[in-house]
N, C-alpha and C positions, 0 to 999 in steps of 0.2 A: 359254253359256257350256258350254253342252252339245256345241258343236263344237268349240270352243276344246280342252276336255277331250278330245276324241278325237285334236287335233291330237297333243298332248300324247302321250298314249300310243303313236301310231303311229311320232311320230317315239324315240319311249322304246324301243320296240322294236327300232329300226334300230342304234339307238347302242347298242344291247345290255345295256341296264340294268335291271335287274330291279325290280319296284314294292317299294320298299324290302326285296329281299331277304329276306322273312319267312324263321323260322328256330323253325321250331315242333316239335314231338314229332310223330312218324308211323311209322304202322309199316312197317318197313322191314327186308325179311328182308338174313339178312348178308351181305356178300361170298361171293358164288360164281362157279366157273368163269364169264369173260367168253363165249358166246359171239355165234356171228354178229356179229361185232363192236359188239357191246352196248356202251355207254356206262353205261345202265343201262335198263330195265322199271319203265314207269309202269301200274299195273292192264294187263297185258297187251303195251302198244306199248310199241316201242323207242326209246330216242333212239341214236342210232347215236354212234359214236366219232367218226368225220368230221366230224359236225357240231358236236360240241365242237371238233375238231382247226380246221374254219375260224372257229369264236368266238376262238377262239386268235390265231388269224394277226393278228386286230383289234389285238390287245395287241401281239404282234410287232409290228407297221407304226409300233405309237407309241413302238417303244424300249423296250416293260414289262418288268420280267421274269416270266420265266412260274413260279409255284411253286405245288408240290402246293397252297396255299389259292387261285390263283389260280384252277385246273383245277376243285378244289370249288366255285367260286362260280363258274363258266358251268356246271358240270352243273347247280348249284341255281336260275342259272336258264331253262334247259331246262327241267329239272322243274315249272319253276313254268309256265313259258308251257306246258307240255302238258295240264299240271291244270285251265288255264283255257280248253282249247281241247275237254278233252272233256265240261268242263261246260256250254259253250252250246250244243254238239251233243247236249247231255243235255234240254236246257232246248229244241229245237225252235223256237228263236229265226230269224224267217225276215231273211235280208238279200239287200235284190235287187242285179243287177249296179248299175242305176243309183246306188246309192247307196257302192256300194264304186267304182265311178268318181268319182262327186262327189270322195271323199273322197282317192283317188288325185293327183287332177290338185293338192289343197290339200298334199296332203305334196311333188310335183314343185317346186311354187311355191314353197313353204318353203325346200326344200335350195338349188334353183338359185339365188333371191336370196340366200341366204348363201353364195354361190361366192364374192360377188366380182367377180359377171361376166367370172370366169376360166375359162368354158363346159364348166365340170364338172359332167356330166347329172346324172341321181338314175339312171339305167340305169350309170355308172361307180361311182357311188357306195356302190350296190349291188354290185355285182361285184368291188369292193376288201374288201367284208366279209363274202365267198361267199354271197350272196344274188345275187336275180333281182326282175323285178318282177311274175313268176308268183308268188313266194314272199309277196312284201308285198302281194298282190293278196288270200291267204289269211289273211296278219297283218289286215288294215284288215276283214276279214268276221270276223274270231275277235271285235276290238277291238270294232266296229260293236257284234255280239251283246255281248256285255259291256256297255257302253252301258247300249243300251238295259234289260238286265237290271237295273242300277243305276238306274236312272230310276224303272225300276215300280213302287218305293215310295218314295224321296227324297220329303220334305215341306220347303216351306220353314219349317214352325215346328222341325225337324227340326236345319236348319243354322244355323237363329237360333239353338240351345240351343248347338250345334257352337262356335257362334261366342263366346257367352257364357261359355263353359268353356273356351274357348283364347284368350283376347288374346293372348297372347305369342306369337303365331303369327301375328299382323297389323299388330300396331300399332308394329311396327320396335324392339322393344326389343332390345339387346344386352348382350351380357356379355363379359368380358376371359378370358380360362380358363388357365391351363399346365396339360402331362396329364404324366404318368408312365406310359408306356408299357411294358408286358412281351410281345414279341411271341410269339405264337403258332401264328402261320400256317402254320411249318415242322413242328411238332412232329407228330409221328402216332401216338404213345401215351399213352393214358391216366395213365399213370406219370409223362410227361414233363409234358403239362398239369397235374398236379397239382403239381410240384415247382414250377410257373411261379405257379401261383398261391399255395403258399405263400410264393413269394419277395413278393409284392404284399403280401400280409398282412403278412409281416416289414416290411417298409416303411412299412405303414400304421402301425404301432406305431412305428415310429422317429419318422414326424412326428407322431402323438401326444405322446410322450415329448420336443418340444420338438426336434427336428431341424429342418433348412433346406430346406423343401420345392424348393427352385432346382437347392441342392447334388446332395440326392438327384436330383435329374431326371439333372441332367450327368454323376454316374457311372453311373445306374442304368438309364437312358430308351433304349427301343430306337429314339425314333421321332427326326428330325432335328433339331426343336426343342429337343432335348438341348442344343445347343449356348447355346442362349437360356435355360438351366432350365426348356424345359420350355412357357414363353408359346406361346401360339397368337394373340395380340391378340384380338380386337374381333370374333365371328358372331351371328347371329342364330337363333332359333331353327327354323328353318327351310331347309332348303336345303344349309348349308355342312355341318356335321358329320353322321355316320350318327345314328339317331332314339335310341338306346338312351343313345350318350355326350350329344346335345343335352337328353336331356329332365334322364340326370343333373346338368348344369351350371345347369340354369337353377332347380333345385331349391335350390340352395346358396344359401348368405345370402354377404357378400363377406368375402376371407377364410378360410370354410370348405373344409375338405377331404374328400369324398368315400369314402366306403367305395371299395372296387373294384370295377369296371364292366367288364361282360363286352363285346368288341362281336367282331365278326369280324375284328379287328387283334389282340386281345389282353383284356390287361387292363391295365385304368387306374386312377391316382388320380389328381381334378379336382381343382385350387384354382382358385376363384372371384376373381379379383384385382379387377375393378372391374367396372363394372354404368353401361350407358344406358339410361334411362329408356324408355319407348316414348310416342309418343302416343297421345291419342284420336284412336277411328276409329270410325264409327257401321257400323253390319253394311252399308248401302247402299254404302258408300263400298268397302267391299276383297267385295262379295259374288258375284265372278267368281270372285277366290283362298279363297272359303269353299268355294264348290261342289267346286273343284277337288282342294282338299285333303281335304275331305270323302268324296270317289267313291277317292282315292286311299285314307285309310282302313276303306271299305268294302271294295275289293278287295285287300287285306294282311286283314282278318279273313273272306272270302271263301278269301283262299289258306289260311291257319291251318286253317279247318276242313277243308276242302281235302286238306290234310299229313295232318288228322291221320286222319281217316277210310281215304285209300289206303294199297295192298300196293305198298311201289317196292322196286327193286332196284337196288343200285348196283355197276361195276362198275369204280369209279377210284376 
């Protein structure tokens, strides 16, 4: 379980996904004049603009639009990465060269076997993402150190308790939901965001007073699903939707509409229209998944704590 979690973490770093992108309160200095090509300074260490640009290049290669929100998301990922790197360094956790090499071989096998024998090597994949094997070794070192730290105090009874209180993460339960989105990703001022909030609250009142959810979604939602009245189809709690959205949806009864829900995309109203009950599963059947998700949650909590204590200056 430990090894699989480690591989997942390293691969997550490679495809530039933050670990659930924790957005928490933090001690952030106001925007200052950019210095020495810095995109941000985290506890005195610089994240350079060129690193942000390299990661944005991945989005460009996938023909994705680069918005201000995308830039903020990438910078958040780099800040999270820096905070974790600083943390494991402070812990003094030793990672041997052999441990790094063993994990590197696993990552090579994973990526090269997933390329459908097209001859694409890990080195080429890394190069296309503005990285290198040297940088990957550093990622692996930090990831192994973090995993060692997490493993120190994880007990089986803790994971069993987590499983018991989060059955809907593991039993395949699904909901079908529609949503209405007011996109805030390109809004720059608090005044603009407040207007978006007022708009979603006004729409919620209309729904509470009997307005048809699908009709309002078609007219007002900024999501492509608006063409279908906001219908998103069925999804499980884990892995498809961002966490605040999924958590809110799974708390709703069929036919119920949520209060406004904030995610990195904007403000949502969510309506659950159907539900498929999950099957009974035992802890032993899904222990590996429990281990993975429990470690992810502990990492999220650690990041939240680190952000709250950090001094972060942003220049983007």
